[in-house]
N, C-alpha and C positions, 0 to 999 in steps of 0.2 A: 466420234462421240457426239451426241446430240447436245445442242445448247438448251437451255430451259426454256426457251419459246418455241423449240422445234417438236414436232410431233415424234413419237419413237419410230424407229425404222420398222417397215413393214416385216411381217413374220412369214409371209406366203411369197413364193416366186413370181415373178411377172409373166405376163401372158406373151407368147410369141406366135405370130401368124406369118404366113407367107402369102403375098397377093402380087401377081403380075411380075414375079421374079424379084420382088423386094422383100426384105425381111422387116417385120414391124414388132415392136416390143411396146407393150402397154402395161402401165402399172397403176397404183392407187392415185387417187386424185386426178385422174384423167391424164396423167403423165404419159406422153408416147413419143416415140421416135421411129423413123423409117430409115433403112440402111440398105445399101447395096450388099450383096452376099459377101463380097470381099471385106467390106467395113464390118459386117456382122461377125465375121470369123475373127478379125483382129480385136474386136471389142470383146468377144467371148474369150479369147486368150487372156487378155488384160484383166477381165473380170475374176477368172479362175486363178490367176497369179495373186491378185489382190485379195481374194477371198482366203487363200492358203496364208498369206502374210498376216492378215487379220486374225485368222484362227490361231496362228502361232503367238501373235500378241496376247489374245485371251488365255491361252494355255500358260504362257509364261505368267501373266498377272494371277491367274488361279494357283498356280504353284508357288508363286511368292506368298500368296495369302495363307496357304497351308503352312509353308515354312515359318512365317511370322507367328502363327498360332502355337507352333510347337515349342 
């Protein structure tokens, strides 16, 4: 969850490029990171797992809101 002084999270995916056998990820505000393929794979798995968990939390929060309104 963003704090009051933080910008909202981006609503578009980051850009991924491959250069000289390295994976580069760049996002808003010129944030960028360069990784080996092995680290990129591990990071991708962690992102997918975290996204699924966060989506589940959002689904639970939404269903609680609906239940509270009933």
